[in-house]
C-alpha positions in Angstrom: -47.1 -39.9 -39.2 -45.5 -40.4 -42.7 -42.4 -42.9 -42.9 -39.2 -41.4 -44.1 -38.8 -41.3 -47.8 -35.2 -42.2 -48.9 -34.1 -41.5 -52.3 -31.7 -43.8 -54.5 -29.6 -41.2 -54.7 -29.5 -40.2 -51.2 -29.3 -44.2 -50.0 -26.1 -43.9 -52.2 -24.6 -41.1 -49.9 -25.9 -42.6 -46.4 -23.7 -45.9 -47.9 -20.9 -43.7 -48.4 -21.5 -42.5 -45.1 -21.9 -45.2 -43.1 -19.1 -47.3 -44.6 -21.2 -50.3 -46.8 -20.0 -51.0 -50.0 -21.6 -49.4 -53.1 -25.2 -49.1 -54.2 -25.6 -49.6 -57.9 -29.1 -49.6 -60.1 -28.5 -53.1 -61.1 -29.0 -54.4 -57.3 -32.0 -56.6 -57.1 -34.9 -55.4 -55.1 -34.8 -57.4 -52.3 -30.9 -56.6 -51.9 -32.2 -52.6 -51.8 -34.9 -52.6 -49.4 -32.7 -55.5 -46.9 -29.6 -52.6 -47.4 -32.5 -49.8 -46.8 -33.6 -51.3 -43.5 -29.9 -51.7 -42.5 -29.1 -47.9 -43.3 -32.3 -46.7 -41.6 -31.6 -49.2 -38.5 -28.0 -47.7 -38.5 -29.6 -43.9 -38.9 -31.6 -44.9 -36.3 -29.3 -45.7 -33.8 -26.8 -43.1 -34.9 -29.3 -40.4 -34.5 -30.3 -41.9 -31.3 -26.9 -42.2 -29.7 -26.7 -38.1 -31.1 -29.8 -37.4 -29.6 -28.1 -38.8 -26.4 -25.7 -36.2 -26.6 -27.2 -33.6 -27.8 -29.8 -34.4 -24.5 -26.9 -34.3 -22.2 -25.5 -31.2 -24.0 -28.5 -29.4 -23.2 -29.1 -30.6 -20.0 -25.3 -28.9 -19.5 -26.3 -25.7 -21.1 -29.1 -25.2 -19.3 -27.2 -26.1 -16.1 -24.9 -23.1 -16.9 -27.2 -20.6 -18.5 -29.5 -21.3 -15.1 -26.3 -20.7 -13.3 -25.3 -17.8 -15.6 -29.4 -16.1 -15.8 -28.4 -16.3 -11.7 -24.9 -14.9 -11.3 -26.3 -12.1 -13.9 -29.2 -11.7 -11.5 -26.4 -11.6 -8.5 -24.3 -8.9 -10.4 -27.2 -6.7 -11.3 -28.1 -6.9 -7.2 -24.8 -6.2 -6.4 -24.4 -3.0 -9.2 -27.5 -1.9 -7.2 -25.4 -2.2 -3.9 -22.6 -0.6 -5.0 -24.5 2.1 -6.7 -26.5 2.2 -3.2 -23.3 2.4 -1.4 -21.6 4.7 -3.7 -24.8 7.0 -3.4 -24.5 6.7 0.5 -20.9 7.6 0.2 -21.2 10.6 -1.7 -24.0 11.5 0.8 -21.8 10.9 3.5 -19.1 12.9 1.7 -21.7 16.2 1.6 -22.8 15.9 4.9 -19.1 16.0 5.9 -18.6 19.3 3.6 -21.4 20.4 5.0 -20.9 19.6 8.7 -17.2 21.2 8.0 -18.6 24.1 6.9 -21.2 24.5 10.0 -18.4 23.5 12.3 -16.6 26.3 10.6 -18.9 29.0 10.8 -20.0 27.4 14.6 -16.5 28.1 15.6 -16.3 31.6 14.0 -19.3 32.9 15.5 -18.6 31.3 18.7 -15.4 33.2 18.6 -17.0 36.8 17.7 -19.4 36.2 20.7 -16.8 35.0 23.2 -14.7 37.8 22.2 -17.4 40.2 22.3 -19.1 38.6 25.6 -15.8 39.5 27.1 -15.2 43.0 25.7 -19.0 43.7 27.3 -18.0 41.6 30.2 -14.9 43.6 30.8 -16.6 47.0 30.5 -19.5 45.8 32.9 -17.0 44.9 35.4 -14.6 47.5 35.1 -18.4 49.4 36.0 -19.2 47.4 38.5 -15.8 48.3 39.9 -15.9 51.5 39.6 -19.4 51.6 41.2 -17.9 49.8 44.1 -15.1 51.8 44.7 -17.4 54.9 44.3 -20.0 53.0 47.2 -16.9 52.5 49.6 -15.9 56.3 48.9 -19.9 57.7 49.4 -19.6 55.2 52.5 -17.1 56.9 53.5 -18.4 60.3 53.0 -21.4 59.4 54.5 -19.7 58.3 57.3 -18.1 61.6 57.6 -21.3 63.8 57.0 -22.6 61.7 60.2 -19.7 62.3 62.3 -19.8 66.3 61.7 -24.0 65.9 62.3 -23.4 64.1 65.4 -21.1 67.2 66.5 -23.3 69.9 65.1 -26.0 68.3 67.0 -23.7 68.4 70.1 -23.3 71.8 69.6 -27.2 72.7 69.4 -27.0 71.0 72.2 -24.1 73.0 74.1 -26.2 76.5 72.2 -29.6 74.8 73.8 -28.0 75.1 77.1 -26.8 78.1 77.0 -30.2 79.1 75.7 -31.6 77.8 79.3 -28.8 79.1 81.2 -29.3 82.8 79.9 -33.2 82.6 80.1 -32.8 81.4 83.5 -30.6 84.2 84.0 -32.9 87.0 82.3 -35.6 85.7 84.4 -33.4 86.5 87.8 -32.0 89.9 86.0 -36.2 90.7 85.6 -36.3 89.7 89.4 -33.7 91.9 91.3 -34.5 95.1 88.8 -38.3 94.7 89.8 -37.1 94.6 93.6 -34.2 97.6 92.6 -37.2 99.8 91.7 -36.5 102.7 89.8 -32.7 102.4 90.0 -32.9 99.0 88.1 -35.2 100.0 85.2 -32.0 99.9 83.0 -30.8 96.9 83.6 -34.8 95.2 83.9 -34.1 96.5 80.0 -31.1 94.7 79.1 -32.8 91.9 81.8 -35.4 91.7 78.6 -33.1 91.8 76.2 -31.0 89.0 77.3 -34.4 87.0 77.6 -35.5 87.7 73.9 -31.8 86.4 73.0 -32.4 83.6 74.9 -35.8 82.9 73.5 -34.4 83.2 70.1 -31.6 81.1 70.6 -33.6 78.5 72.2 -35.9 78.3 69.2 -33.2 78.4 66.6 -31.4 75.7 68.7 -34.1 73.6 68.6 -35.0 73.9 65.1 -31.5 73.0 64.2 -31.8 70.4 66.4 -34.7 68.9 64.3 -33.3 69.7 61.2 -29.8 67.5 61.8 -32.1 64.7 63.2 -34.2 64.7 60.3 -30.9 65.4 57.9 -29.4 62.3 60.4 -32.2 60.4 59.4 -31.5 60.8 55.6 -27.8 59.8 56.3 -29.0 56.8 57.9 -31.1 55.8 55.4 -28.5 57.0 52.8 -26.0 55.1 54.5 -27.9 51.8 54.7 -28.8 51.8 50.8 -25.4 52.6 49.8 -24.3 49.1 51.9 -26.9 47.8 50.4 -25.6 48.8 46.7 -21.9 48.2 47.9 -23.1 44.6 49.0 -24.6 44.4 45.2 -21.8 45.9 43.6 -19.6 43.2 45.4 -21.8 40.2 44.6 -21.6 41.6 40.5 -18.3 41.3 40.8 -17.9 38.2 42.3 -20.3 37.1 39.2 -18.4 38.7 37.0 -15.6 36.4 38.0 -18.0 33.2 37.5 -19.1 34.7 34.4 -15.7 35.0 33.1 -15.1 31.4 34.1 -18.4 30.1 32.4 -17.1 32.4 29.1 -13.8 30.2 29.4 -15.9 27.0 28.6 -17.1 28.7 25.6 -13.3 29.4 24.8 -13.0 25.4 25.3 -16.2 24.4 23.5 -14.6 26.8 20.5 -11.6 24.7 20.2 -13.3 21.3 20.9 -15.3 22.5 17.5 -12.2 23.3 15.8 -11.1 19.6 17.0 -14.5 18.6 15.8 -13.7 19.9 12.4 -10.3 18.3 12.3 -11.7 14.9 12.6 -14.8 15.4 10.3 -12.2 16.3 7.7 -10.2 13.2 8.2 -13.2 11.0 8.2 -13.9 13.2 5.4 -11.0 12.3 3.2 -11.5 8.6 3.3 -14.8 9.3 2.5 -14.3 11.4 -0.8 -11.2 8.1 -1.6 -14.2 5.7 -1.0 -16.6 7.6 -3.3 -14.0 8.0 -5.9 -13.2 4.3 -5.4 -17.0 2.8 -5.6 -17.8 4.9 -8.6 -14.8 3.1 -10.3 -16.1 -0.5 -8.7 -19.5 0.7 -10.3 -18.4 1.4 -13.6 -16.1 -1.7 -14.4 -19.1 -4.0 -12.4 -22.3 -2.3 -14.7 -19.7 -3.2 -17.9 -19.2 -6.7 -16.1 -23.0 -6.7 -15.5 -23.8 -5.9 -19.1 -21.3 -9.0 -20.2 -22.8 -11.5 -18.2 -26.2 -10.4 -19.0 -25.0 -10.4 -22.4 -23.5 -14.1 -21.5 -26.9 -15.4 -20.0 -28.9 -14.7 -23.1 -26.4 -16.0 -25.4 -26.9 -19.3 -23.4 -30.5 -18.8 -23.6 -30.6 -18.7 -26.9 -28.2 -21.7 -27.6 -30.2 -23.2 -25.2 -33.6 -22.6 -26.9 -31.4 -24.1 -30.3 -29.9 -26.8 -28.8 -34.1 -27.5 -27.3 -34.8 -27.5 -31.4 -31.9 -29.4 -31.9 -33.1 -32.3 -29.9 -36.4 -31.6 -31.3 -35.6 -32.8 -34.5 -33.3 -35.5 -33.3 -36.7 -37.2 -31.9 -38.7 -36.3 -34.7 -36.3 -38.2 -37.0 -36.2 -41.4 -34.1 -39.8 -41.1 -34.3 -39.8 -41.4 -38.1 -37.5 -44.4 -38.1 -39.2 -46.0 -35.4 -42.8 -45.6 -37.0 -41.1 -46.7 -40.6 -41.3 -50.1 -40.0 -37.6 -51.0 -39.1 -36.8 -52.5 -36.0 -35.1 -50.9 -33.0 -33.6 -51.9 -30.3 -36.6 -49.3 -28.4 -39.3 -50.9 -30.5 -40.6 -53.8 -27.9 -40.7 -51.3 -25.0 -42.9 -48.7 -27.5 -45.1 -51.3 -28.3 -45.7 -51.9 -24.3 -46.4 -48.3 -23.6 -48.5 -48.1 -26.7 -50.7 -51.0 -25.1 -49.9 -50.0 -21.6 -51.5 -46.4 -22.6 -54.5 -48.0 -24.0 -55.2 -50.0 -20.7 -54.8 -46.7 -19.0 -57.5 -45.5 -21.0 -59.9 -48.4 -21.4 -59.8 -47.9 -17.0 -60.6 -44.8 -16.5 -63.3 -45.0 -19.1 -64.8 -48.0 -17.0 -64.7 -46.0 -13.8 -66.1 -42.9 -15.4 -68.9 -44.8 -17.1 -69.7 -47.3 -14.2 -69.9 -43.8 -11.5 -66.9 -44.6 -9.3 -65.3 -41.2 -10.6 -66.6 -38.4 -12.2 -65.3 -37.3 -15.6 -64.5 -33.7 -14.0 -62.9 -35.4 -11.2 -60.9 -37.3 -13.5 -60.0 -33.8 -15.2 -59.5 -32.1 -11.9 -56.6 -29.6 -12.1 -57.0 -28.1 -8.9 -53.6 -29.0 -7.5 -53.9 -28.9 -3.5 -50.2 -28.5 -1.9 -49.7 -30.9 0.7 -48.7 -29.0 3.8 -44.7 -29.9 4.8 -43.8 -31.8 2.1 -40.2 -30.8 0.2 -40.2 -31.2 -2.4 -44.1 -30.0 -2.7 -46.3 -32.4 -3.2 -50.2 -32.3 -4.0 -53.1 -33.9 -4.2 -56.6 -33.9 -6.7 -59.8 -34.6 -6.7 -58.5 -38.2 -8.7 -55.8 -39.0 -7.0 -57.1 -41.3 -4.7 -58.5 -43.6 -7.8 -55.0 -43.2 -9.9 -53.7 -44.9 -6.7 -56.3 -47.7 -6.9 -55.8 -48.4 -10.9 -52.7 -47.6 -12.0 -50.1 -50.0 -10.0 -51.2 -53.1 -11.3 -50.5 -51.6 -15.1 -47.0 -49.8 -14.1 -45.5 -51.9 -11.9 -46.1 -54.8 -14.8 -44.3 -52.1 -17.0 -40.8 -52.8 -15.0 -40.6 -56.1 -16.1 -41.0 -55.5 -19.9 -37.3 -54.9 -20.0 -34.2 -54.5 -18.0 -33.4 -51.2 -19.1 -36.8 -49.9 -17.7 -36.8 -47.4 -14.6 -40.0 -46.3 -14.1 -43.7 -46.3 -15.5 -46.2 -43.5 -14.5 -48.9 -41.8 -16.0 -49.2 -37.7 -15.6 -51.9 -35.4 -16.9 -51.5 -32.4 -19.7 -49.6 -30.4 -16.5 -47.4 -32.7 -15.8 -48.8 -34.0 -12.5 -48.0 -37.4 -11.8 -50.7 -38.6 -9.0 -49.6 -42.1 -8.9 -46.0 -43.6 -9.0 -43.9 -47.1 -8.6 -43.8 -48.4 -5.2 -40.2 -47.6 -4.9 -40.1 -44.0 -5.6 -43.5 -43.7 -4.0 -41.9 -43.5 -0.2 -43.0 -41.4 2.8 -40.9 -38.0 3.0 -38.5 -37.5 5.3 -36.6 -34.7 7.1 -34.1 -34.5 3.9 -35.2 -32.7 0.8 -32.2 -34.4 -1.5 -33.0 -38.1 -1.0 -36.8 -37.0 -0.5 -36.1 -35.3 -4.3 -34.9 -39.3 -5.4 -37.5 -41.5 -3.6 -40.6 -39.8 -3.1 -41.7 -38.8 -6.6 -45.1 -39.7 -6.7 -47.9 -36.4 -6.4 -45.6 -33.7 -7.6 -45.6 -32.2 -10.6 -42.8 -32.4 -13.4 -43.5 -29.5 -15.9 -40.3 -29.4 -17.2 -39.9 -29.8 -21.1 -39.6 -33.5 -21.0 -42.7 -33.9 -18.6 -44.6 -31.0 -20.3 -44.2 -32.7 -24.1 -44.8 -36.2 -22.7 -48.2 -35.2 -21.0 -49.4 -33.1 -23.5 -48.1 -35.2 -26.9 -51.0 -36.5 -28.7 -49.0 -38.5 -31.7 -49.2 -42.6 -31.3 -45.4 -42.1 -29.0 -43.3 -39.8 -28.3 -39.5 -40.9 -27.7 -37.4 -38.2 -25.7 -34.0 -37.9 -24.0 -33.4 -36.3 -21.0 -31.7 -35.7 -17.5 -33.5 -37.1 -14.5 -33.1 -34.8 -11.7 -32.8 -37.2 -9.2 -32.3 -33.9 -6.3 -28.6 -32.9 -4.7 -27.5 -31.7 -8.5 -27.2 -35.6 -9.2 -28.8 -36.1 -13.1 -29.6 -39.9 -14.8 -29.2 -39.9 -18.8 -32.6 -41.6 -19.8 -34.3 -42.2 -22.9 -38.1 -40.9 -22.4 -41.1 -42.7 -24.0 -44.5 -41.7 -23.7 -47.8 -42.6 -25.2 -51.3 -40.3 -25.0 -54.1 -41.7 -22.2 -57.6 -40.7 -24.0 -60.5 -40.6 -22.0 -63.9 -40.5 -23.9 -62.4 -38.9 -26.5 -60.4 -35.9 -24.4 -57.0 -36.2 -24.1 -56.3 -36.8 -20.1 -52.4 -37.0 -20.2 -50.0 -39.8 -21.5 -48.4 -42.9 -20.0 -44.3 -42.5 -19.2 -41.5 -44.6 -19.3 -38.4 -44.1 -18.3 -35.7 -46.5 -19.7 -31.9 -46.4 -19.5 -29.5 -45.9 -22.7 -27.0 -48.8 -23.3 -23.5 -47.4 -23.1 
């Protein structure tokens, strides 16, 4: 990296900014160098302070940006939920309207059907009642006919008796006429005529009796059938009454449907109002959703610009540090570079001796450790770094009272072995774990990745160290590359406090 070049005019302007005495073209070279060094030192210090403030601001903006992004997502989800509620309410409203129309149609159909059935049943009941009355009347007629048949039958029996007596009389008359001889011949003719009349009367009487018996049998059968019909008519009349009771239930059901229509209409009105309210809220939330997303996008853009400003300030600090001007951070920078070279040498020695293979040392298969929170990982080289790194990393804590930690990370921000103070066994408290169990974790944030992937002699950054539970510590992060047999493995990170 080239040294910072400052022209005479630029230095004069810097002098006027930092309040030093005016620089003249007649100044001696020694005085110019001293003033330039002083200016560079002041500029480096002020840029460092600016970098710290920018880093702090960048962290805050990132937090707000992250919060705004989450809120934007929540607003988007809220908009989606309200939209779903609005659609559901619309569906319910449409269903309510449909139910009302169906219920009204059902009520109309029930009323029409009930009226028709009532009319039909009324006619049927009237017919059944007429049939029952006719059956009763016919029963009376048949009973009368049966009585008359009995009377005729008795008359026929009387006629039959008379015919029998007439026949006996004719026989007796014939016997007497025969005894009378010639004088009784005329009487014999009369007796014979009487006998013939008695025979015919007996025949007719028997025929009448036979026919009356047949007619009586038919009348008895008709009486039985009519009695059955009368029972059926009576039962039908009784059932028609029961049917009428059931039809009254239809009327009650119709009234229930009418009540249901009223209740659905009571529900439908608030649903319609809710649908309109949801539409209004949805429009407002949708507009707010757009505004929040727009604000989140602007914050993301602002965060990116601040990150570029942080990078610019860090580059300026690097230029000042490499210009040869001694700053308060120069001793730590020297120790960091030297420490990275020692780690590189230890790794190369381990590879050359066969203690670890080069492929194992560059392993990127980070295997999660079950049950850890925050999540920790293992690789094929983690056990080797546990053995090789502690002496170098622990010694670095004594270099300067400002140094807080020293740890090597690979190109992806994986930190296998940390200082002992930050390598505690995990507890059930994730917040405590975040601050005290920082080994075997992947720190792939902007600062961590930049430190692991930097190939310049050193990289000095400012950042907010996340200690868990929303606690952050503003620090400087210094790193130097670790190279093994020409391959960039990662970097040695030193975190140190910022002087007030």
